[in-house]
C-alpha positions as CSV (number, residue, x, y, z in Angstrom):
1,C,-62.7,-73.5,-86.6
2,S,-61.6,-70.4,-88.4
3,E,-62.2,-69.7,-92.1
4,D,-58.4,-69.8,-92.7
5,A,-58.2,-73.3,-91.2
6,V,-61.1,-74.5,-93.4
7,L,-59.5,-73.0,-96.5
8,Q,-56.1,-74.5,-95.6
9,T,-57.6,-78.0,-95.1
10,L,-59.4,-77.8,-98.5
11,S,-56.2,-76.7,-100.1
12,D,-54.2,-79.5,-98.5
13,Y,-56.6,-82.0,-100.1
14,G,-56.6,-80.2,-103.5
15,L,-60.2,-79.0,-103.2
16,T,-61.4,-75.6,-104.1
17,L,-64.4,-73.7,-102.7
18,A,-66.7,-73.1,-105.6
19,S,-69.8,-71.0,-105.5
20,P,-71.9,-72.6,-108.2
21,N,-74.1,-70.4,-110.4
22,R,-77.4,-71.9,-109.3
23,Q,-80.1,-72.0,-111.9
24,H,-83.7,-71.4,-110.9
25,R,-85.8,-74.5,-111.8
26,S,-89.5,-74.9,-111.6
27,L,-92.2,-77.2,-112.9
28,T,-95.8,-76.5,-112.1
29,V,-98.6,-78.7,-113.6
30,T,-101.7,-76.6,-114.2
31,R,-104.0,-78.9,-116.1
32,L,-104.4,-82.6,-116.9
33,R,-107.0,-83.9,-119.4
34,L,-107.6,-87.7,-119.8
35,R,-109.7,-89.2,-122.6
36,G,-110.5,-92.8,-123.4
37,T,-112.7,-95.8,-122.7
38,K,-112.6,-97.6,-119.4
39,T,-113.2,-101.3,-119.3
40,G,-113.9,-103.6,-116.3
41,D,-116.5,-103.8,-113.6
42,I,-116.1,-100.4,-111.9
43,E,-117.7,-97.5,-114.0
44,P,-116.9,-98.8,-117.5
45,G,-117.4,-96.5,-120.5
46,E,-116.0,-93.5,-122.3
47,F,-114.4,-90.8,-120.2
48,D,-113.2,-87.2,-120.8
49,R,-112.0,-85.7,-117.5
50,T,-110.1,-82.5,-116.9
51,F,-108.2,-81.8,-113.7
52,V,-107.2,-78.2,-113.0
53,F,-104.4,-77.7,-110.5
54,P,-104.5,-74.2,-109.0
55,F,-101.3,-72.6,-107.6
56,G,-100.5,-74.0,-104.2
57,V,-101.0,-77.4,-102.6
58,T,-103.4,-79.8,-104.3
59,V,-105.0,-82.7,-102.4
60,I,-106.4,-85.7,-104.3
61,S,-108.8,-87.5,-102.1
62,A,-111.1,-90.5,-103.0
63,G,-111.8,-94.0,-101.9
64,N,-109.9,-97.1,-103.0
65,L,-109.7,-97.9,-106.8
66,R,-110.8,-94.4,-107.8
67,G,-107.7,-93.3,-109.7
68,K,-105.5,-91.2,-107.3
69,T,-102.4,-93.1,-108.1
70,T,-103.3,-93.3,-111.8
71,I,-103.4,-89.5,-112.0
72,L,-99.8,-89.3,-110.7
73,E,-98.6,-92.2,-112.9
74,I,-100.1,-90.6,-116.0
75,L,-98.4,-87.3,-115.2
76,T,-95.1,-89.3,-114.7
77,L,-95.5,-90.9,-118.1
78,A,-96.2,-87.5,-119.8
79,I,-93.4,-85.6,-118.1
80,R,-90.8,-88.3,-117.8
81,G,-91.6,-90.5,-120.7
82,I,-91.7,-93.7,-118.7
83,P,-94.4,-94.6,-116.2
84,R,-93.2,-95.8,-112.8
85,D,-96.0,-98.2,-112.0
86,L,-99.0,-97.5,-114.3
87,Q,-101.2,-100.6,-114.5
88,S,-101.4,-102.1,-118.0
89,D,-105.2,-102.2,-118.0
90,V,-105.3,-98.5,-117.2
91,L,-102.9,-97.7,-120.0
92,S,-105.1,-99.6,-122.4
93,W,-108.0,-97.3,-121.5
94,L,-106.2,-94.2,-122.7
95,A,-106.9,-92.5,-126.0
96,A,-105.4,-89.0,-125.3
97,V,-103.6,-87.2,-122.5
98,S,-103.0,-83.5,-122.4
99,V,-100.8,-81.8,-119.7
100,D,-100.3,-78.1,-119.4
101,M,-97.6,-76.8,-117.1
102,H,-95.2,-73.9,-116.5
103,L,-91.6,-75.0,-116.9
104,N,-89.2,-72.3,-115.6
105,G,-92.1,-69.8,-115.9
106,Q,-92.9,-70.7,-119.6
107,P,-96.1,-72.3,-120.6
108,V,-95.6,-75.8,-122.1
109,G,-98.1,-78.4,-123.3
110,L,-97.6,-82.1,-123.7
111,R,-100.1,-83.9,-126.0
112,L,-100.0,-87.7,-126.1
113,R,-102.2,-90.1,-128.2
114,F,-102.5,-93.8,-127.5
115,N,-103.5,-96.9,-129.4
116,N,-103.4,-100.4,-127.8
117,S,-101.5,-99.1,-124.8
118,H,-98.8,-97.4,-126.8
119,I,-98.0,-93.9,-127.7
120,T,-98.7,-93.3,-131.4
121,E,-98.2,-89.5,-131.4
122,A,-96.8,-87.1,-128.8
123,K,-96.0,-83.4,-129.0
124,I,-94.3,-80.7,-126.9
125,L,-96.0,-77.3,-127.4
126,T,-95.4,-73.8,-126.2
127,G,-97.5,-70.7,-126.4
128,P,-100.0,-68.6,-124.5
129,K,-101.7,-70.6,-121.7
130,D,-105.2,-70.0,-123.1
131,Q,-104.1,-71.1,-126.6
132,L,-102.5,-74.3,-125.2
133,Q,-105.8,-75.3,-123.6
134,L,-107.4,-75.0,-127.1
135,S,-104.7,-77.2,-128.6
136,D,-105.7,-80.6,-127.3
137,D,-106.6,-81.9,-130.7
138,I,-105.5,-79.2,-133.3
139,V,-102.6,-76.9,-132.6
140,A,-103.9,-73.3,-132.3
141,S,-102.4,-70.6,-134.4
142,D,-100.4,-68.9,-131.6
143,V,-99.0,-72.3,-130.4
144,T,-95.6,-73.7,-131.6
145,E,-94.8,-77.3,-131.8
146,I,-91.3,-77.8,-130.3
147,A,-90.9,-81.5,-130.7
148,R,-92.8,-84.6,-131.8
149,A,-92.6,-88.4,-131.2
150,E,-94.4,-91.4,-132.7
151,S,-93.7,-94.2,-130.3
152,D,-93.1,-95.0,-126.6
153,D,-89.3,-95.1,-126.9
154,E,-89.2,-92.0,-129.1
155,W,-91.3,-90.1,-126.5
156,A,-89.1,-91.2,-123.6
157,E,-86.0,-90.0,-125.5
158,T,-87.7,-86.7,-126.7
159,I,-89.2,-85.7,-123.4
160,G,-86.2,-86.8,-121.4
161,T,-83.8,-84.7,-123.4
162,F,-86.2,-81.7,-123.4
163,M,-86.8,-81.8,-119.6
164,M,-83.1,-82.3,-118.8
165,T,-82.2,-79.4,-121.1
166,Q,-84.9,-77.1,-119.8
167,L,-84.2,-77.8,-116.2
168,G,-80.4,-77.5,-116.7
169,L,-79.7,-81.0,-115.4
170,D,-76.8,-83.3,-116.3
171,T,-77.3,-87.0,-116.8
172,I,-76.1,-89.1,-113.9
173,H,-74.7,-92.5,-114.9
174,V,-75.4,-95.1,-112.3
175,F,-73.9,-98.6,-112.1
176,N,-75.8,-101.3,-110.3
177,K,-74.0,-104.6,-109.9
């Protein structure tokens, strides 16, 4: 149908044709560092592992029970504040998690410390990429601490608000009966 017919139909129903001002949103994880002590039968002991994610597509490939899902769940915990389905024993192994990312083109670092499966300290940092990588334990001089939390609930609230604001998203209230 013609453009006039579409505009008339929209008008008849009280609808306006809006051209939203679309905001560019991007989140790219560049580095994940995990530290702690693994218990159990498969490769127990201390670990300090860094994963670097180059620009482009990253494939994580390994056999069963080798941590592929754990990597995604820990990233979810850091970025979202709440893990989707992180196994409780895996959470108990963690001492520290560092995530570096670019959020809308800006370098951002997330630093989480754990004790007994709970977040005891968490920070949102920003600064030059190379300085963020040096700020896993002590914040480097050119890095700025944007926010801090000291519990699981406080981190969920802090990172949730930060990400929603930075990505320009509005909260969607959902009702489930």
